[in-house]
C-alpha positions in Angstrom: -61.4 -15.9 -15.8 -57.5 -14.9 -15.9 -56.3 -12.6 -13.0 -55.7 -8.8 -14.5 -52.8 -8.7 -11.6 -50.5 -11.6 -13.0 -48.9 -11.8 -16.3 -46.6 -9.2 -18.2 -48.1 -6.0 -17.2 -45.8 -5.6 -14.1 -42.9 -5.6 -16.3 -44.0 -2.8 -18.2 -44.6 -0.4 -15.5 -41.9 2.0 -14.8 -42.5 1.9 -10.9 -39.5 0.0 -10.2 -37.1 2.0 -12.3 -36.2 4.5 -9.7 -35.5 1.9 -7.0 -32.7 0.3 -9.1 -31.1 3.7 -9.7 -29.8 3.9 -5.9 -26.8 2.0 -4.9 -26.9 -1.2 -3.9 -26.6 -2.5 -0.2 -23.1 -4.3 -0.9 -21.9 -0.8 -2.8 -23.2 1.3 0.2 -21.2 -1.2 2.7 -18.2 -0.9 0.4 -18.0 2.9 0.8 -19.0 2.7 4.2 -15.8 0.5 4.8 -13.7 2.7 2.7 -14.5 5.7 4.7 -13.9 3.6 7.9 -10.4 2.4 6.6 -9.8 6.4 5.8 -10.4 7.1 9.4 -8.2 4.2 10.4 -5.4 5.7 8.4 -5.9 9.0 10.2 -5.9 7.6 13.6 -2.4 6.1 12.9 -1.1 9.3 12.2 0.6 11.6 14.6 -1.7 13.9 16.5 0.0 17.0 15.2 -0.6 15.9 11.7 -4.4 15.4 12.5 -4.6 18.7 13.5 -3.5 20.2 10.3 -5.4 18.2 8.1 -8.7 20.2 6.9 -12.1 18.8 8.1 -14.6 19.7 10.5 -14.3 20.0 14.5 -16.5 17.2 15.1 -14.8 14.8 12.8 -11.2 15.8 14.2 -12.2 15.4 17.6 -13.6 11.9 17.2 -10.3 10.9 15.7 -8.2 12.4 18.4 -10.5 10.9 20.9 -10.2 7.4 19.2 -6.2 7.7 19.4 -6.4 8.1 23.2 -8.6 4.7 23.7 -6.5 1.7 24.8 -9.3 -0.6 25.4 -10.0 -3.1 22.3 -13.3 -2.8 22.4 -13.9 0.6 23.2 -11.5 1.6 20.4 -13.2 -0.5 17.9 -16.5 1.3 18.9 -15.0 4.6 18.2 -13.6 3.7 15.0 -17.4 2.6 13.6 -18.0 6.4 15.4 -15.2 7.7 13.3 -16.6 6.1 10.0 -20.0 7.3 10.8 -18.8 10.9 11.1 -16.7 10.6 7.6 -20.0 9.4 5.9 -21.3 13.1 7.1 -18.5 14.5 4.8 -19.0 15.6 1.4 -16.9 14.6 -1.7 -14.7 17.9 -1.6 -13.8 17.6 2.2 -13.0 13.9 1.7 -10.8 14.8 -1.2 -8.9 17.0 1.0 -8.1 14.7 3.5 -7.1 12.2 0.8 -4.9 14.6 -0.5 -3.2 15.1 2.7 -2.7 11.5 3.7 -1.2 10.9 -0.2 1.1 13.9 0.4 2.3 12.1 3.8 2.7 8.9 1.8 4.9 10.7 -1.2 8.2 9.8 0.3 7.3 6.0 0.6 6.3 5.8 -2.8 9.6 5.9 -4.1 10.5 3.5 -1.5 7.8 1.2 -2.4 9.1 1.3 -6.1 12.5 0.6 -5.2 11.5 -2.4 -2.9 9.3 -3.8 -6.1 12.2 -3.6 -8.4 14.3 -5.6 -5.8 11.6 -8.2 -5.5 11.4 -8.5 -9.5 15.1 -8.9 -9.9 14.8 -11.7 -7.3 12.4 -13.4 -9.1 14.5 -13.1 -12.1 17.2 -14.9 -10.3 15.0 -17.7 -9.3 13.4 -18.2 -12.8 16.5 -17.5 -15.3 19.9 -18.8 -14.7 21.3 -16.2 -17.0 20.4 -13.3 -14.4 22.8 -14.7 -12.0 25.4 -14.8 -14.3 24.7 -11.0 -15.2 24.5 -10.1 -11.4 28.1 -11.9 -10.9 29.6 -9.7 -13.6 28.4 -6.6 -12.6 29.3 -7.5 -9.1 32.7 -9.4 -8.8 32.6 -9.2 -5.0 29.6 -11.5 -4.5 30.1 -14.8 -3.5 29.0 -17.0 -6.5 28.7 -20.3 -4.6 27.0 -18.8 -1.6 24.8 -16.9 -4.3 23.8 -20.5 -6.2 23.2 -22.1 -3.1 20.6 -19.3 -1.9 18.9 -19.6 -5.0 18.8 -23.5 -5.1 17.3 -23.4 -1.5 14.8 -20.6 -2.3 13.4 -22.6 -5.2 13.0 -25.8 -2.6 11.6 -23.4 0.0 8.8 -22.5 -3.0 8.2 -26.2 -4.0 7.9 -27.4 -0.7 6.2 -24.7 0.8 8.6 -24.1 3.3 9.3 -20.8 5.3 11.3 -18.4 2.9 14.5 -18.2 4.7 16.8 -18.4 1.6 14.5 -16.2 -0.3 14.4 -13.3 2.1 18.3 -13.6 2.4 18.6 -13.1 -1.5 16.5 -10.0 -1.0 18.8 -8.7 1.8 22.0 -9.1 -0.6 19.9 -7.3 -3.5 19.1 -4.3 -1.2 23.0 -4.2 0.3 24.0 -3.9 -3.5 21.4 -1.4 -4.0 22.7 0.6 -1.3 26.1 0.3 -2.2 25.5 1.5 -5.5 23.7 4.7 -4.3 26.7 5.4 -2.1 29.0 5.0 -4.8 27.0 7.1 -7.4 27.0 9.8 -4.7 30.8 9.6 -3.9 31.5 9.6 -7.6 29.8 13.0 -7.8 32.2 14.2 -5.3 35.2 12.8 -6.5 34.4 14.2 -10.3 34.0 17.6 -8.3 37.4 17.2 -6.3 39.0 16.3 -9.9 37.7 19.3 -11.5 38.7 21.4 -8.8 42.5 19.8 -9.0 42.7 20.8 -12.7 
């Protein structure tokens, strides 16, 4: 006689539907780690900054306490405690904290963009010989032979998985050119103002 509890009947019920609407364990773990990371970002900031961030006192106290702990294991445990405290915050409170962190990072965003632009320029130099020609035309003061050697060495480093010595040196040269260009453009502005005053 067939068992009435077996077969397709289990798939026709809606008793399991609610269970799957909850976030998965891995999703919860990701959120927990994100909050712990947010706490770690706050811990890395100066104490006076932390005191200005809008958050409940118990969360702030846990962060300030963690900054004082020097013992590795003690600090790790306190960081987990900070993460637990962060999980008690609602989305509005978390948004305010994130906004504060983003405002602190505002200055470095432009620096990061400039650095990425230099990295792209370096990659272009390594992949396209015309890029070097253009760079040398733009900056006649550069030592063409030295740059060619650096590019050749950087390609070799990449091919042979060697430490990127020449690769880094190219970046430094491009960085110096960029800094010189910024200085020159601000000097030109001053110079133009002087000339207009002299007429």
